[in-house]
C-alpha positions as CSV (number, residue, x, y, z in Angstrom):
1,M,50.2,-84.9,69.5
2,K,49.0,-81.8,71.6
3,I,50.7,-78.2,72.1
4,Y,49.5,-76.2,74.8
5,N,50.2,-72.5,75.6
6,T,50.0,-71.9,79.2
7,S,50.8,-69.2,81.7
8,D,54.4,-70.8,82.5
9,Y,55.2,-72.8,79.5
10,I,54.8,-74.1,76.2
11,I,54.0,-77.8,76.8
12,V,54.1,-80.6,74.1
13,E,51.9,-83.7,74.9
14,H,52.6,-86.8,73.2
15,Q,51.8,-90.3,73.8
16,N,50.2,-89.4,77.3
17,Q,53.7,-87.3,78.3
18,C,54.2,-83.8,78.8
19,Y,57.3,-81.8,77.7
20,I,59.0,-78.4,77.6
21,P,60.7,-77.7,74.7
22,D,64.1,-75.8,74.3
23,N,61.9,-72.8,72.4
24,Q,59.7,-71.4,74.6
25,D,58.4,-68.7,71.6
26,W,55.3,-69.5,70.8
27,D,55.3,-68.0,67.1
28,S,58.2,-69.2,65.9
29,F,57.7,-73.1,67.7
30,I,54.8,-73.2,65.8
31,N,55.1,-71.6,62.6
32,H,57.2,-74.3,60.9
33,Q,56.8,-76.6,57.4
34,N,56.2,-80.4,58.9
35,L,55.9,-79.4,62.5
36,F,54.9,-82.9,63.6
37,Q,58.1,-84.1,62.4
38,K,60.2,-81.3,63.6
39,I,58.9,-82.0,67.1
40,V,59.1,-85.7,66.7
41,A,62.8,-85.1,65.9
42,E,63.3,-82.5,68.5
43,L,61.6,-84.9,71.5
44,P,64.3,-86.5,72.8
45,H,66.1,-83.3,73.7
46,Y,63.0,-81.8,75.3
47,E,62.3,-81.7,79.1
48,L,60.1,-84.7,80.6
49,I,58.0,-83.2,83.2
50,G,55.0,-85.7,83.6
51,D,52.3,-87.3,82.5
52,S,48.9,-85.4,80.8
53,T,47.7,-85.2,84.2
54,I,49.9,-82.1,84.9
55,L,48.0,-80.4,82.8
56,N,45.1,-79.8,85.3
57,S,47.1,-77.9,87.6
58,M,48.2,-75.5,84.9
59,H,46.4,-72.3,83.3
60,I,45.8,-73.1,79.8
61,L,45.5,-69.8,77.3
62,A,44.4,-69.6,74.0
63,P,47.0,-71.3,71.6
64,I,47.5,-67.8,69.9
65,A,50.4,-65.1,70.1
66,S,50.7,-62.7,67.1
67,Q,48.4,-64.5,64.8
68,E,45.5,-63.3,63.0
69,I,42.2,-65.0,63.4
70,W,40.2,-65.5,59.9
71,A,36.7,-67.4,59.4
72,S,35.1,-69.2,56.6
73,G,30.9,-68.7,55.9
74,V,28.2,-70.4,54.6
75,T,30.4,-73.8,54.1
76,Y,27.8,-76.3,55.5
77,M,24.2,-76.6,54.4
78,R,22.6,-75.7,57.7
79,S,24.4,-72.8,57.9
80,K,23.3,-71.4,55.0
81,D,19.9,-72.2,55.5
82,A,20.0,-70.4,58.9
83,R,21.8,-67.3,57.4
84,M,18.8,-67.0,54.5
85,E,16.1,-67.0,57.4
86,E,17.7,-64.4,59.5
87,S,18.5,-62.1,56.5
88,K,15.0,-62.6,54.6
89,E,13.1,-59.5,55.8
90,S,16.4,-57.3,54.8
91,G,16.3,-59.0,51.2
92,G,19.6,-60.2,51.8
93,A,18.8,-63.9,51.9
94,T,19.6,-64.9,48.2
95,F,23.4,-63.6,49.2
96,Y,24.0,-66.6,51.3
97,D,22.6,-69.0,48.9
98,K,24.9,-67.6,46.2
99,V,27.8,-67.7,48.4
100,Y,27.2,-71.5,49.0
101,D,26.8,-72.2,45.3
102,A,30.1,-69.8,44.4
103,D,33.4,-71.2,43.4
104,R,34.7,-68.3,45.3
105,P,34.1,-69.1,49.3
106,E,33.3,-66.3,52.1
107,L,36.5,-65.5,53.9
108,F,36.5,-63.0,56.4
109,F,38.5,-61.3,59.3
110,K,37.7,-62.3,62.8
111,S,40.1,-61.5,65.6
112,T,43.2,-60.5,66.9
113,A,44.4,-62.6,69.7
114,N,44.0,-59.3,72.4
115,R,40.2,-60.0,71.7
116,T,40.4,-63.7,71.9
117,V,39.8,-65.8,74.8
118,G,41.2,-69.2,76.1
119,P,39.5,-71.9,77.6
120,G,37.6,-71.2,81.1
121,Q,37.4,-67.2,80.0
122,K,34.5,-65.3,79.1
123,V,33.0,-64.9,75.7
124,R,30.7,-61.9,75.0
125,I,27.6,-61.0,73.6
126,R,27.4,-57.6,72.4
127,K,25.1,-55.2,74.3
128,D,23.4,-53.8,71.2
129,S,22.2,-57.1,70.1
130,T,19.0,-59.1,70.7
131,W,19.8,-62.6,69.0
132,D,23.4,-64.1,69.8
133,V,24.4,-67.5,69.4
134,P,27.7,-69.5,69.4
135,E,29.3,-71.1,66.3
136,P,31.1,-74.5,66.9
137,E,34.3,-74.5,64.5
138,L,37.0,-76.7,63.5
139,T,39.8,-74.1,63.2
140,L,42.8,-74.8,61.0
141,F,46.4,-73.3,62.3
142,V,48.0,-72.5,59.4
143,N,51.7,-71.6,58.6
144,S,53.3,-69.0,56.9
145,E,53.8,-70.8,54.0
146,G,50.3,-72.1,53.2
147,A,50.6,-75.3,55.0
148,I,47.5,-76.8,57.3
149,E,49.8,-77.8,60.5
150,G,47.1,-78.1,63.1
151,Y,43.6,-78.2,64.6
152,T,42.0,-76.6,67.3
153,I,38.3,-75.8,68.1
154,G,37.0,-72.2,67.8
155,N,34.2,-70.6,68.8
156,D,32.8,-67.9,66.4
157,M,30.3,-65.6,68.5
158,S,27.9,-63.9,66.3
159,S,25.1,-61.6,66.6
160,R,22.4,-62.5,64.5
161,S,20.1,-59.8,64.9
162,I,22.7,-57.1,63.7
163,E,24.1,-59.6,60.8
164,G,20.0,-60.1,59.9
165,E,19.4,-56.3,59.6
166,N,21.9,-56.2,56.5
167,P,24.6,-58.4,55.4
168,L,26.9,-55.7,55.3
169,Y,27.0,-55.3,59.2
170,L,28.8,-58.8,59.2
171,P,31.8,-57.0,60.7
172,Q,29.5,-55.4,63.6
173,A,28.2,-59.2,64.1
174,K,31.4,-61.2,64.4
175,M,34.2,-58.8,65.5
176,Y,34.3,-57.5,69.1
177,D,35.9,-57.8,72.5
178,G,35.3,-61.5,73.3
179,A,33.8,-62.8,70.2
180,A,36.3,-65.5,69.5
181,A,37.4,-68.6,71.7
182,L,40.3,-70.7,71.1
183,G,41.5,-73.7,72.3
184,P,42.3,-75.8,74.4
185,C,45.4,-76.8,72.1
186,I,46.8,-77.2,68.7
187,L,46.3,-80.7,67.6
188,V,49.3,-81.6,65.7
189,A,49.0,-85.0,63.5
190,E,51.1,-86.7,60.9
191,E,48.0,-86.9,58.9
192,P,44.8,-84.6,58.1
193,I,42.2,-84.9,60.7
194,H,39.7,-87.5,59.6
195,P,36.8,-86.5,57.5
196,E,34.0,-88.3,59.8
197,T,35.4,-86.5,63.0
198,L,32.5,-85.0,64.9
199,I,31.9,-81.7,66.2
200,S,29.9,-81.4,69.3
201,I,28.2,-78.8,71.0
202,Q,26.3,-78.3,74.2
203,I,25.1,-75.1,76.1
204,S,23.8,-75.2,79.5
205,R,21.7,-72.4,81.7
206,D,21.4,-73.0,85.3
207,D,23.4,-76.3,84.8
208,T,20.4,-77.5,82.6
209,A,21.4,-78.2,78.9
210,V,19.4,-76.0,76.8
211,F,20.5,-76.9,73.4
212,S,23.1,-79.5,72.0
213,G,24.3,-80.5,68.6
214,T,26.5,-83.1,66.7
215,I,27.9,-83.0,63.1
216,A,30.8,-84.4,61.3
217,I,33.0,-82.4,59.5
218,N,32.9,-84.0,56.2
219,Q,29.3,-82.3,56.0
220,M,31.6,-79.2,55.0
221,K,30.7,-78.6,50.8
222,R,34.3,-77.0,50.8
223,K,37.8,-78.6,51.3
224,H,39.8,-77.3,53.9
225,T,42.8,-76.8,51.5
226,E,40.4,-74.8,49.2
227,L,39.7,-72.3,51.9
228,V,43.3,-72.1,52.9
229,E,44.3,-71.3,49.3
230,Y,41.9,-68.4,48.6
231,L,42.8,-67.0,52.2
232,F,46.4,-66.9,50.7
233,R,45.7,-65.1,47.7
234,E,47.1,-61.9,47.9
235,Q,47.4,-61.9,51.4
236,S,50.9,-63.0,53.8
237,F,50.9,-64.1,57.4
238,T,54.4,-64.1,58.4
239,K,53.5,-65.7,62.0
240,G,50.7,-68.2,60.7
241,V,47.1,-67.6,60.7
242,F,44.3,-69.5,62.2
243,L,41.1,-70.1,59.8
244,M,38.1,-71.1,61.6
245,T,36.3,-73.2,58.7
246,G,32.4,-72.8,59.5
247,T,29.5,-73.9,61.4
248,G,26.9,-76.7,60.3
249,I,25.6,-76.5,64.1
250,V,23.0,-73.6,64.5
251,P,20.3,-73.2,67.2
252,G,16.8,-72.4,66.2
253,N,15.4,-68.8,65.4
254,D,13.6,-69.3,69.0
255,F,17.5,-69.5,70.7
256,T,19.6,-66.4,71.9
257,L,22.6,-66.8,74.5
258,Q,21.8,-65.3,77.8
259,S,24.8,-64.0,80.5
260,G,25.6,-66.9,82.3
261,D,25.7,-69.8,80.2
262,E,28.1,-72.5,79.4
263,V,29.2,-73.2,75.9
264,S,31.0,-76.7,75.6
265,I,32.3,-77.3,72.3
266,T,34.1,-80.8,71.4
267,I,35.9,-82.1,68.6
268,E,37.0,-85.6,68.4
269,G,41.0,-85.8,69.1
270,I,41.6,-82.0,70.3
271,G,39.4,-82.0,73.6
272,T,36.6,-79.6,74.8
273,L,36.8,-76.1,75.1
274,T,34.2,-74.5,77.4
275,N,33.6,-70.9,78.1
276,E,30.9,-68.9,80.3
277,V,28.8,-66.0,78.4
278,E,29.6,-62.6,80.2
């Protein structure tokens, strides 16, 4: 089952059919315990509007309203290695090694809804950065009670040149207008997402692929529930929260994004999130 936030309606897609629920308030609709069972129980009362092809004619927005986006760092070995490489000249490389092996994960605030873009919108690279990459990430939707209720695709845009200067510059490297993309929907399932689910990315420049990669989410060192448990320590999220779970696909040190590049991230069972770089 998938939930879409469109410019006209909230749309629920289930078994190739699309429905409009009675509740059209995004925040209250998604922030529930046992969301899958709740929607299944209410589905007979929703308005059926056609099969899934109707989504092609709709303007799909990022699946977010009042929620914050948080992110996890150094959860894959490839991410740890890349962070150590970018920070070695500043003397910060060992910090990432320590985070990877520590009990406490790295968690940081990523974005508000107004700084987040959806499918087909433009992500941005900072004008004061010289080395920029997208980071494709499975993103959890967690309700206000701390339960994982759904999954979406996240693009954690990162200014590696800024973070590499000093790890304390992480907020400037990660948090700016257009630095986060979410979409195209929230996958709501009866069971947790399968650990062998694949995340893939392709970056195209002038209609030619310049980078691609694939990884399974079971290559993460940390469990999703572990990340959520730490996120909810001493914090509350009254409308729920999105949590990016880290990346295991990082382009090499000789690659940087350019304006006009197209970034497409695909996660099995969820779909594809495509954004052009401004």
